[in-house]
C-alpha atoms as one frame of an Amber mdcrd trajectory, in Angstrom:
protein
  26.566  12.303  -8.201  24.103  10.474 -10.357  24.424  10.608 -14.122  21.045
  12.342 -14.215  20.853  15.201 -11.717  18.024  15.884  -9.303  17.507  19.334
 -10.792  17.038  17.829 -14.259  14.493  15.337 -12.966  12.634  17.951 -10.946
  12.404  20.153 -14.029  10.985  17.240 -16.002   8.409  16.535 -13.288   7.441
  20.198 -13.196   6.826  20.101 -16.941   4.490  17.110 -16.443   2.429  18.884
 -13.782  -1.310  19.063 -14.527  -3.236  21.501 -12.254  -6.552  19.683 -12.746
  -4.970  16.360 -11.830  -3.356  17.936  -8.775  -6.725  19.249  -7.639  -8.264
  15.770  -7.967  -5.343  14.123  -6.183  -5.385  16.629  -3.339  -8.945  15.627
  -2.535  -7.491  12.174  -1.777  -4.603  13.542   0.248  -1.959  13.281  -2.487
  -0.316  16.598  -3.307   0.974  16.014  -6.823  -0.297  16.600 -10.342   1.779
  14.194 -12.439   0.083  11.487 -14.495   1.380   8.183 -13.150   1.708   6.556
 -16.554   4.040   9.370 -17.566   5.859   9.074 -14.250   6.469   5.391 -14.910
   7.791   6.237 -18.372  10.356   8.549 -16.759  11.326   5.769 -14.347  11.662
   3.265 -17.181  14.055   5.603 -18.968  16.127   6.301 -15.855  16.276   2.647
 -14.776  17.466   1.739 -11.258  19.585   4.491  -9.718  19.715   4.120  -5.915
  21.774   7.268  -5.356  19.412   9.365  -7.457  16.478   7.735  -5.680  17.801
   8.881  -2.293  18.299  12.417  -3.560  14.791  12.535  -5.014  13.344  11.284
  -1.722  15.147  14.020   0.218  13.350  16.720  -1.781  10.125  15.895   0.075
   8.164  16.431  -3.140   5.436  13.819  -3.587   5.954  13.225  -7.316   9.712
  13.023  -6.759   9.212  10.511  -3.971   6.978   8.353  -6.154   9.662   8.392
  -8.832  12.286   7.650  -6.178  10.398   4.488  -5.248  10.379   3.359  -8.873
  14.123   3.836  -9.436  15.506   2.565  -6.132  16.803  -0.918  -5.352  14.870
  -2.296  -2.363  17.812  -4.349  -1.111  19.974  -1.232  -0.986  17.865   0.239
   1.823  18.462  -0.538   5.485  15.776  -1.310   8.047  15.965   2.024   9.881
  16.024   3.896   6.585  12.805   2.199   5.471  11.177   2.893   8.830  12.080
   6.579   8.645  10.866   6.791   5.049   7.447   5.402   5.930   7.060   7.665
   8.954   8.059  10.701   6.935   5.787   9.905   3.980   2.447  11.509   4.738
   0.998  11.116   1.233  -1.208   7.985   1.123   0.024   7.065  -2.343   3.670
   7.405  -1.333   3.004   5.200   1.703   1.225   2.581  -0.415   3.905   2.544
  -3.117   6.732   2.432  -0.587   5.273  -0.656   1.101   4.296  -2.382  -2.133
   7.272  -1.618  -4.356  10.050  -1.458  -1.807   9.366  -2.882   1.645   7.775
  -6.105   0.382  10.942  -6.776  -1.638  13.293  -5.818   1.172  15.219  -8.295
   3.291  13.800  -6.385   6.277  10.143  -6.967   5.392   9.369  -9.458   8.171
  11.154  -7.496  10.869   9.289  -4.351   9.873   5.983  -6.198   9.632   6.255
  -7.287  13.246   7.460  -3.887  14.442   4.793  -1.924  12.590   1.729  -4.012
  13.467   1.330  -2.525  16.922   2.542   0.984  16.139   0.408   3.845  17.507
   0.639   5.667  14.154  -2.312   4.434  12.069  -0.437   4.702   8.764   2.502
   2.723  10.133   0.215   0.076  11.661  -1.647  -0.112   8.343   1.651  -0.857
   6.612   2.208  -3.680   9.095  -1.203  -5.134   8.238  -0.508  -4.782   4.508
   2.693  -6.779   4.963   0.784  -9.329   7.011  -1.824  -9.735   4.257   1.022
 -10.309   1.811   2.548 -12.955   4.054  -0.846 -14.646   4.531  -0.797 -15.251
   0.777   2.866 -15.960   0.114   4.392 -17.502   3.245   1.805 -18.155   5.966
   3.907 -20.743   7.815   4.330 -19.630  11.418   1.502 -17.088  11.354  -1.197
 -17.514  13.994  -4.195 -16.948  11.735  -6.691 -17.409  14.558  -4.955 -14.708
  16.587  -4.973 -12.376  13.575  -8.717 -12.943  13.212  -9.163 -12.258  16.934
  -7.442  -8.892  16.550  -9.330  -7.993  13.378 -12.628  -8.877  15.037 -11.814
  -6.765  18.092 -10.342  -3.709  16.366 -11.372  -3.335  12.742 -14.806  -1.763
  13.187 -13.409   1.135  15.221 -10.152   1.577  13.331  -9.368   4.727  11.295
 -10.041   4.346   7.582  -6.547   3.547   6.282  -5.878   1.054   9.060  -9.331
  -0.429   8.549  -8.636  -0.962   4.830  -5.403  -2.810   5.599  -7.002  -5.016
   8.254  -9.891  -5.686   5.893  -7.487  -6.835   3.177  -5.837  -9.198   5.634
  -9.254 -10.572   6.612 -10.059 -11.132   2.943  -6.804 -12.942   2.257  -7.191
 -15.219   5.268 -10.664 -16.196   4.069  -9.562 -16.653   0.462  -6.301 -18.522
   1.014  -7.119 -20.656   4.061 -10.289 -22.759   3.837  -9.997 -23.840   7.469
 -10.455 -20.206   8.530 -12.978 -19.227   5.851 -16.185 -19.705   7.836 -14.916
 -17.574  10.664 -13.594 -14.907   8.286 -16.973 -14.792   6.541 -18.702 -14.425
   9.892 -16.456 -11.577  10.998 -16.863  -9.737   7.708 -20.641 -10.100   7.668
 -21.009  -9.171  11.308 -18.805  -6.068  11.138 -19.864  -5.020   7.611 -17.357
  -2.178   7.694 -17.395  -1.566   3.905 -20.992  -2.506   3.214 -22.012   1.053
   2.369 -18.797   2.098   0.640 -19.678   3.937  -2.607 -18.233   2.171  -5.653
 -18.592   2.827  -9.374 -20.309   0.057 -11.366 -17.034  -1.287 -12.779 -15.099
  -1.294  -9.503 -14.406  -4.392  -7.385 -16.886  -4.602  -4.532 -15.489  -3.883
  -1.051 -17.766  -6.674   0.219 -17.776  -9.639  -2.209 -21.030 -11.452  -2.976
 -21.867 -14.200  -0.530 -20.864 -17.625  -1.795 -17.848 -16.504  -3.784 -14.310
 -17.332  -2.604 -14.056 -13.667  -1.632 -17.221 -13.745   0.464 -15.357 -13.264
   3.714 -17.026  -9.876   4.012 -13.990  -7.979   2.864 -12.371  -7.023  -0.403
  -9.953  -4.804  -2.218 -10.198  -1.085  -2.026 -12.015   0.056  -5.175  -9.182
   1.403  -7.251  -7.329   0.482 -10.424  -5.876  -3.021 -10.467  -2.284  -2.997
  -9.248   0.618  -4.705 -10.936   0.682  -7.560  -8.411  -2.089  -9.198  -6.435
  -1.941  -6.691  -3.605  -0.892  -3.069  -3.321   1.588  -2.299  -6.033   1.548
   1.195  -7.510  -1.738   2.184  -9.024  -2.653   4.520 -11.840
């Protein structure tokens, strides 16, 4: 048993619950009411505890699962375990954090990327595209960028929103990181214009970057708080 018990942590999370924040989060599909800065402070105090992380995940509670992600050790999780976790995580934020904080650091990241790309579940396929966007930036050797652009061009406009966002991010990263593919990426983004009318506050990054900038491939980051790393790390 972990030094800190699940019941103690769940009581602490319950004390942090804010009904107004829960109401706002539920409109985005995330059923929790815990301020994420406070959640991170709890994680910082607990430090890495893989056994506790597994127990927190098993509760099924969204706030507990977010905390679980922050206190696990990515290399302690097996491929099938990660696959089951993603498929069982129906909260968008839990899915995003799991991919960004855990799967990207896992030794199984590439195997899961390939397996998830063609999955019939939109959230799972979106995770595959998120991993692909990460690889486009960090280790593109061996990727067929032209084939990725072919698939984005054929599928992105009609894709469900979460899958569309992930494909759009991959399109952006191909255009930004690979000058030889930039003209085509710009053309695809401008022709599809999938985020052209997305409502954004004045201070948010534009979903479609201004033409002429390095990001002018017609795609951009989802308008949300800047993550810890260049892609989808946990967000406040």
